[in-house]
BAVEX-705704 format. One line per field, with one value per residue (C-alpha): x, y, z; residue in three letters. Coordinates in Angstrom, 2 decimals. Last residue first. Layout:
N
u <- [X; ...] $
v <- [Y; ...] $
w <- [Z; ...] $
aa <- [Ala; ...] $
***
This chain:
412
u <- [48.65; 47.36; 44.32; 43.45; 44.41; 41.92; 38.86; 39.89; 39.80; 36.44; 34.77; 35.72; 34.23; 31.09; 30.69; 31.32; 28.77; 25.80; 24.18; 22.23; 22.98; 23.12; 25.65; 27.73; 31.67; 33.94; 35.15; 33.68; 29.97; 30.19; 30.87; 27.71; 25.73; 26.25; 25.26; 22.02; 20.68; 21.65; 20.10; 16.88; 16.04; 18.22; 17.74; 20.77; 20.34; 23.39; 21.17; 21.86; 23.83; 26.27; 29.43; 33.00; 34.08; 33.59; 29.89; 30.40; 31.83; 28.94; 26.43; 28.05; 28.12; 24.70; 23.44; 25.46; 23.69; 20.17; 20.96; 19.93; 22.91; 22.62; 24.90; 22.28; 20.90; 24.33; 24.54; 21.72; 21.65; 24.97; 23.77; 20.39; 22.44; 25.27; 22.77; 20.15; 21.58; 21.17; 17.20; 16.71; 13.73; 10.56; 8.67; 5.09; 4.93; 4.37; 0.77; -0.28; -1.10; -2.23; -3.13; -4.56; -5.41; -5.43; -2.25; -2.09; 1.47; 0.68; -0.88; -0.07; -0.27; 0.26; 1.81; 1.49; 4.02; 3.42; 5.55; 3.49; 4.81; 7.11; 7.39; 10.68; 12.62; 14.85; 13.15; 14.91; 12.48; 13.66; 16.93; 18.33; 16.53; 13.24; 11.93; 10.62; 9.09; 8.40; 5.91; 6.98; 3.92; 1.09; -1.62; -3.59; -3.56; -0.66; -0.47; 3.21; 3.96; 7.61; 10.15; 13.13; 14.92; 19.14; 20.16; 17.71; 20.39; 18.14; 14.99; 13.02; 16.23; 17.81; 14.60; 14.06; 17.75; 17.08; 14.24; 11.20; 10.67; 11.04; 14.37; 15.18; 14.13; 10.62; 10.16; 7.45; 5.53; 5.40; 2.90; 1.32; 0.26; -1.82; -2.33; -5.75; -6.59; -9.91; -11.32; -9.12; -9.75; -6.82; -4.29; -1.53; 1.61; 3.62; 4.89; 6.61; 9.41; 10.48; 8.93; 12.41; 12.09; 11.70; 14.84; 17.25; 15.80; 16.78; 20.10; 20.06; 18.97; 22.18; 21.16; 22.20; 19.18; 18.18; 17.49; 13.62; 13.97; 13.77; 10.35; 10.48; 9.11; 7.90; 11.03; 9.90; 9.93; 10.76; 13.33; 12.36; 14.18; 12.85; 13.15; 12.21; 16.57; 15.67; 12.56; 14.64; 13.01; 15.25; 12.72; 10.99; 8.22; 11.15; 10.76; 11.89; 14.15; 15.73; 17.10; 15.46; 16.47; 14.74; 15.49; 16.44; 13.07; 11.09; 13.07; 10.10; 10.41; 7.81; 8.76; 12.27; 11.73; 8.83; 5.44; 4.27; 1.28; -0.37; -0.27; -4.27; -5.35; -2.10; -0.58; 2.10; 1.27; 3.75; 2.61; 3.64; 2.41; 5.75; 7.54; 5.21; 4.61; 6.33; 3.72; 3.52; 4.87; 8.48; 7.19; 6.02; 8.69; 7.67; 4.87; 7.50; 10.21; 8.97; 8.97; 11.60; 11.43; 14.00; 13.32; 13.79; 15.65; 14.54; 10.86; 8.35; 6.34; 2.91; 1.31; -1.64; -2.72; -4.84; -4.12; -3.10; -2.20; -0.01; -0.31; 2.71; 0.98; 2.69; 4.94; 7.58; 5.39; 2.65; 5.58; 4.97; 1.65; 3.77; 4.53; 0.64; -1.83; -1.71; -4.95; -4.44; -3.67; -3.62; -6.00; -5.98; -4.18; -1.44; -3.11; -2.90; -6.64; -8.28; -6.98; -7.79; -5.70; -6.62; -4.53; -2.73; -0.99; -4.44; -7.40; -6.48; -9.10; -8.42; -10.01; -7.94; -9.13; -5.88; -3.00; -5.79; -8.23; -9.34; -12.28; -11.87; -13.53; -13.80; -10.80; -10.28; -6.56; -4.95; -1.82; 0.91; 1.87; 5.51; 6.10; 8.25; 8.17; 10.95; 11.02; 10.76; 11.75; 10.09; 12.46; 10.64; 7.78; 6.55; 3.00; 1.43; -0.47; -3.89; -5.48; -8.05; -9.22; -13.26; -14.91; -12.41; -10.61; -7.29; -4.47; -0.54; 0.52; 0.85; 3.28; 2.39; 5.54; 4.74; 6.37; 5.66; 6.31; 5.87; 4.01; 3.49; 0.62; 2.02; 1.21; 0.02] $
v <- [33.50; 35.84; 34.23; 34.27; 38.17; 38.17; 36.54; 38.86; 42.10; 41.04; 39.77; 43.13; 45.17; 43.30; 44.02; 47.59; 47.84; 46.27; 43.65; 42.94; 40.07; 42.91; 40.57; 43.41; 42.99; 40.64; 38.53; 35.74; 37.67; 39.28; 35.74; 34.02; 36.57; 37.04; 33.59; 34.10; 36.54; 34.48; 31.82; 33.90; 35.51; 37.95; 36.59; 37.09; 33.36; 31.95; 29.56; 29.00; 31.67; 28.34; 29.98; 28.72; 32.04; 30.85; 30.62; 34.23; 34.95; 33.79; 35.03; 38.47; 38.04; 37.46; 40.56; 42.51; 41.42; 41.32; 45.80; 46.49; 46.41; 48.81; 51.55; 54.40; 52.47; 51.24; 53.95; 53.39; 49.73; 49.98; 52.50; 49.96; 46.79; 48.59; 49.85; 46.85; 45.21; 48.81; 47.70; 44.58; 42.63; 42.76; 39.96; 40.19; 38.31; 35.29; 34.15; 31.42; 28.07; 25.08; 22.12; 20.77; 17.06; 14.41; 15.89; 13.31; 11.68; 8.03; 9.66; 13.57; 15.60; 19.63; 22.24; 25.40; 28.48; 31.87; 34.47; 37.19; 39.06; 41.41; 44.34; 46.43; 47.70; 50.53; 53.40; 56.84; 59.82; 63.35; 64.71; 63.67; 60.94; 59.89; 55.59; 54.03; 50.19; 50.71; 49.13; 46.56; 44.10; 46.03; 45.29; 43.21; 44.02; 44.86; 46.52; 46.83; 43.87; 43.59; 40.40; 41.89; 39.72; 40.22; 37.41; 35.18; 34.81; 32.22; 31.48; 28.96; 26.75; 29.46; 30.67; 27.57; 27.34; 30.71; 29.14; 31.68; 34.35; 36.16; 34.99; 36.34; 40.29; 40.86; 44.56; 46.47; 48.91; 52.70; 54.14; 52.26; 54.65; 54.75; 55.55; 55.86; 53.68; 55.26; 53.67; 51.10; 47.10; 47.03; 48.79; 51.31; 51.68; 53.29; 52.18; 53.12; 52.63; 55.18; 53.51; 53.34; 49.92; 49.96; 51.95; 49.55; 46.78; 48.76; 48.93; 45.47; 44.79; 46.90; 50.62; 51.87; 53.49; 53.25; 56.99; 57.53; 59.42; 62.53; 64.67; 64.50; 60.87; 59.94; 60.97; 58.70; 55.29; 53.58; 51.91; 48.91; 47.98; 44.07; 42.87; 38.90; 38.55; 38.18; 35.91; 33.11; 30.56; 27.63; 25.63; 24.82; 27.22; 29.32; 33.06; 33.10; 35.08; 36.62; 39.97; 41.10; 44.03; 45.41; 47.59; 44.88; 43.15; 45.93; 45.41; 44.84; 47.83; 50.08; 48.73; 49.47; 51.90; 50.41; 52.19; 55.32; 56.23; 59.73; 62.33; 63.65; 61.18; 61.70; 59.61; 58.08; 55.58; 53.24; 50.32; 47.28; 45.25; 45.25; 43.07; 40.33; 37.89; 35.28; 31.92; 30.64; 27.95; 29.30; 32.04; 35.79; 37.28; 41.96; 41.23; 38.76; 41.04; 43.38; 46.83; 49.90; 52.37; 53.94; 56.66; 60.29; 57.80; 55.28; 55.93; 53.84; 50.92; 48.95; 46.09; 45.73; 43.03; 43.86; 40.42; 42.16; 45.96; 44.92; 47.93; 49.43; 51.65; 54.81; 56.17; 59.16; 62.23; 60.82; 61.19; 64.40; 64.20; 61.80; 65.65; 66.39; 63.21; 59.98; 58.25; 55.81; 51.79; 50.61; 48.16; 46.04; 43.13; 42.17; 42.45; 40.78; 40.72; 38.04; 34.83; 32.29; 28.77; 25.51; 22.38; 19.48; 16.50; 14.87; 17.58; 19.37; 22.73; 26.41; 29.86; 32.66; 35.94; 37.84; 38.00; 39.09; 40.93; 43.58; 42.96; 42.49; 45.58; 43.99; 43.68; 39.95; 39.10; 36.55; 34.77; 33.02; 29.65; 28.98; 25.71; 24.92; 21.89; 22.30; 21.91; 18.66; 16.25; 13.47; 14.09; 16.29; 16.92; 19.87; 20.84; 21.35; 25.06; 26.08; 29.31; 31.31; 34.71; 35.69; 37.11; 38.27; 41.24; 40.68; 40.63; 41.26; 38.99; 39.27; 36.44; 33.87; 32.33; 28.58; 26.96; 23.30; 21.32; 17.67; 15.16; 11.77; 9.51; 5.49; 3.55; -0.30] $
w <- [-37.61; -39.79; -40.29; -36.28; -36.36; -39.11; -37.01; -33.71; -36.03; -37.90; -33.98; -32.87; -35.50; -35.46; -31.61; -32.52; -34.70; -32.80; -32.46; -28.82; -26.29; -23.66; -21.81; -20.20; -22.16; -20.39; -23.22; -22.62; -21.25; -24.52; -26.36; -24.16; -24.67; -29.01; -28.80; -26.78; -29.04; -32.41; -30.78; -30.23; -33.49; -35.67; -39.40; -41.40; -42.19; -41.20; -39.07; -35.37; -33.66; -31.45; -30.70; -31.20; -32.53; -36.30; -35.08; -34.15; -37.20; -39.65; -37.46; -37.63; -41.28; -41.57; -39.11; -41.28; -44.41; -43.18; -41.70; -38.68; -36.81; -33.67; -33.52; -33.04; -30.02; -27.78; -25.53; -23.91; -23.60; -22.06; -19.36; -18.36; -18.31; -16.24; -13.89; -13.72; -10.75; -8.39; -8.96; -7.21; -9.06; -6.71; -5.42; -3.73; -0.39; 1.72; 0.35; 2.37; 1.37; 4.04; 4.41; 0.91; 0.95; -1.73; -4.49; -6.60; -6.71; -5.40; -2.26; -1.67; 1.41; 0.82; 2.49; -0.01; -0.64; -2.72; -4.02; -5.90; -8.84; -10.67; -9.06; -10.23; -7.56; -5.98; -8.02; -7.32; -6.19; -6.30; -6.17; -2.74; -3.48; -1.74; -2.13; -5.07; -5.99; -9.27; -11.76; -13.89; -13.35; -11.68; -14.84; -12.35; -8.80; -6.14; -2.15; -1.35; 1.06; -0.23; -1.46; -2.59; -4.81; -5.34; -2.76; -4.08; -7.24; -8.95; -7.28; -4.56; -3.90; -2.31; -0.68; 0.68; 2.04; 3.57; 5.60; 6.01; 4.78; 8.23; 8.44; 5.65; 5.20; 4.13; 3.02; 4.39; 1.93; 3.83; 0.98; -1.54; -4.62; -7.55; -11.05; -12.73; -15.42; -15.16; -11.92; -9.81; -10.64; -13.75; -11.39; -12.31; -10.12; -7.82; -4.77; -1.21; 0.34; 3.10; 6.36; 8.29; 7.88; 4.33; 3.89; 6.01; 3.79; 0.30; 2.02; 3.00; -0.85; -1.98; -2.80; -6.07; -6.60; -10.39; -11.69; -13.02; -16.78; -18.67; -18.37; -21.79; -21.44; -25.06; -27.12; -29.64; -31.02; -27.59; -26.96; -24.43; -21.27; -19.50; -16.21; -14.87; -14.18; -10.37; -11.28; -12.32; -10.72; -9.30; -10.12; -12.59; -14.77; -15.99; -17.40; -21.21; -22.77; -19.64; -18.40; -21.09; -24.04; -26.74; -29.71; -32.00; -31.16; -33.09; -36.36; -37.98; -40.47; -38.69; -35.18; -35.12; -32.18; -30.13; -29.95; -28.77; -27.23; -28.01; -24.91; -24.44; -21.91; -19.61; -17.69; -19.93; -22.98; -23.89; -26.97; -27.46; -30.46; -32.87; -30.34; -31.19; -28.13; -27.43; -27.10; -23.54; -21.57; -20.99; -19.51; -21.09; -22.84; -22.89; -19.98; -18.41; -18.36; -15.55; -16.94; -17.97; -20.71; -22.58; -24.89; -22.74; -20.15; -17.10; -17.57; -16.24; -16.85; -15.83; -17.72; -19.78; -22.07; -24.74; -26.81; -30.44; -28.88; -25.89; -23.89; -21.60; -19.28; -17.69; -15.29; -15.65; -16.48; -13.58; -11.21; -10.64; -8.48; -5.81; -4.45; -3.56; -4.83; -6.65; -5.76; -2.82; -2.46; 1.73; 1.50; 4.64; 5.26; 2.50; -0.52; -3.84; -5.63; -6.54; -7.42; -8.37; -8.39; -10.50; -9.72; -11.96; -9.83; -9.67; -9.57; -7.26; -6.32; -5.15; -3.86; -3.21; -2.03; -1.69; 0.62; 3.70; 2.07; -0.77; -2.80; -6.39; -8.77; -12.38; -14.74; -12.92; -13.40; -15.63; -13.51; -14.52; -12.11; -11.83; -10.07; -6.81; -4.83; -1.95; 1.65; 3.58; 1.19; -1.46; -4.70; -7.19; -9.20; -11.33; -10.61; -13.78; -14.19; -14.40; -14.95; -13.53; -12.29; -13.30; -15.47; -17.83; -18.70; -20.40; -18.02; -18.00; -15.72; -12.39; -11.62; -9.38; -7.47; -6.06; -3.03; -1.93; 1.58; 1.39; 3.24; 2.14; 2.37; 1.60; -0.98; -0.16] $
aa <- [Lys; Ala; Ala; Thr; Ser; Gly; Ala; Thr; Met; Glu; Leu; Arg; Gln; Leu; Leu; Pro; Leu; Thr; Pro; Leu; Gly; Thr; Ala; Thr; His; Gly; Ile; Lys; Ser; Gln; Tyr; Ala; Val; Val; Ala; Ala; Arg; Thr; Lys; Glu; Gly; Phe; Leu; Gly; Asp; Val; Pro; Gly; Pro; Thr; Met; Gly; Ala; Asp; Ala; Leu; Tyr; Gln; Gln; Leu; Arg; Thr; Ile; Asp; Asp; Arg; Arg; Thr; Leu; Thr; Ile; Lys; Gly; Ile; Ser; Ala; Phe; Ala; Asp; Arg; Gln; Pro; Ile; Leu; Thr; Ser; Ala; Leu; Val; Ala; Thr; Asn; Ala; Val; Ala; Lys; Thr; Glu; Leu; Arg; Gln; Val; Ile; Arg; Gly; Asp; His; Thr; Ile; Val; Arg; Ser; Arg; Val; Tyr; Thr; Gly; Val; Asn; Ile; Gly; Val; Val; Glu; Pro; Gly; Asp; Ala; Gly; Gln; Ile; Leu; Leu; Pro; Ser; Gly; Ser; Ser; Ala; Ala; Glu; Thr; Asp; Cys; Thr; His; Leu; Leu; Leu; Glu; Asp; His; Arg; Glu; Phe; Asp; His; Ala; Leu; Glu; Lys; Pro; Asp; Gly; Ala; Glu; Pro; Glu; Ser; Leu; Leu; His; Cys; Ser; Leu; Ala; Ser; Ala; Pro; Glu; Trp; His; Pro; Leu; Asp; Arg; His; Tyr; Ala; Val; His; Tyr; Val; Glu; Gly; Arg; Arg; Ala; Lys; Glu; Leu; Val; Gly; Gly; Ala; Ser; Leu; Lys; Ser; Leu; Pro; Leu; Gly; Gly; Ala; Arg; Cys; Ala; Asn; Ala; Ala; Leu; Arg; Leu; Leu; Ala; Trp; Asp; Ser; Thr; Ala; Asn; Ile; Pro; Pro; His; Thr; Asn; Leu; Arg; Ala; Thr; Gly; Thr; Leu; Ile; Asn; Leu; Ser; Ala; Asn; Gly; Asn; Gln; Ala; Gly; Ser; Val; Gly; Val; Ala; Arg; Val; His; Ser; Arg; Asp; Leu; Arg; Phe; Val; Phe; Asp; Glu; Ala; Arg; Pro; Arg; Ser; Asn; Asp; Ala; Thr; Gly; Ser; Ile; Cys; His; Gly; Ala; Thr; Ala; Ile; Ile; Asp; Thr; Ala; Val; Cys; Phe; Ala; Thr; Cys; Val; Ala; Lys; Ser; Ser; Thr; Asn; Thr; Leu; Val; Gly; Ile; Ser; Ser; Arg; Leu; Gly; Asn; Leu; Arg; Gly; Ser; Leu; Pro; Arg; Arg; Asp; Asp; Ala; Gly; Phe; Val; Ala; Ile; Asn; Tyr; Ile; Ile; Thr; Gln; Glu; Met; Gly; Ile; Ala; His; Arg; Phe; Leu; Gly; Ala; Ala; Ala; Gly; Ala; Pro; Ala; Pro; Leu; Ala; Thr; Met; Val; Val; Pro; Leu; Leu; Phe; Ile; Leu; Gly; Ala; Ala; Ile; Trp; Arg; Arg; Gly; Tyr; Val; Ser; Gln; Arg; Gln; Glu; Val; Arg; Ala; Thr; Pro; Val; Asp; Ala; His; Gln; Leu; Thr; Val; Ser; Ala; His; Glu; Ile; Gln; Lys; Leu; Leu; Ala; Met] $
***
């Protein structure tokens, strides 16, 4: 007779850009691992309701198990009382730096914020999706600030099919297996026009420990768009709490659940649909500074299984919302900002780049002049090999370096 086995498992629920629906429902297989205390984790993309949702402790959440598959329904990720409020006072100025990123095809929406006059930042899964779904077209994204009279701006290169060359993401796809790469769940987009005329919000250089200290003094706040609020008004949540590792649980669990968990911020800023990609902020010497990018919700569950099937759920707890530490993006932002006019767009240049990468021992895929994920990964591998910031983007200096290296090798 098979024994009943009690395990603890965790799930990361990302606040995906949502589509209107009568209720919130998403199924995701549970991936097995050894039966030991701690550790089964999976990623659950969430489609949020377009209707107002009641606030409550860590969400109105309902679930049922069907074999090793479960359905989880979230209304809202609010911890305690809902403290989201319309922007007012000194925070009103953030309306010129924080807006909505919309996919014109799927109507999915995320929050995004300016980091330069023509560059915005958001959550990576808003752009790339996860390993379990198809990648959206880069040409379908438009960004709009909080002004009804301001027109939406697309991604640079969208008119000639080169939008993907103006998007930088921390990872090609968000993993659904542990350790989840949530700390890589970020994206930078170069816009077709200078939509951010007020300039970009600076990224704070604070470490995770430094952000935690700021939060303990009540200095961390959050600004985002939320689908359940009227008229798509941005809202703020003040004095967000951040969890230290002891508060979050066993550090070994975090290390198992997440890559580079020391760069992940666990926070209790209240969120709803469309808040993915929104900034966590502090007030710096010269104004607001971004300390994190909101990406998801960390959920742990205790279950009992029998013959590989969930037979009883003992407890499910939303631990915290999650955010990418902003200081880790500073090199990427600086590199991305500097290569705007030197990115290769001609097919024959991409073909030469692919051939040189292949000659250098990389694997760019077919030498066809089309810049796809394999070529991007090959560029990342080569940039990492030579000690450069790994943007994965094809640039003229990169092509020139490969040509010089190939020439030197041939001369020998």
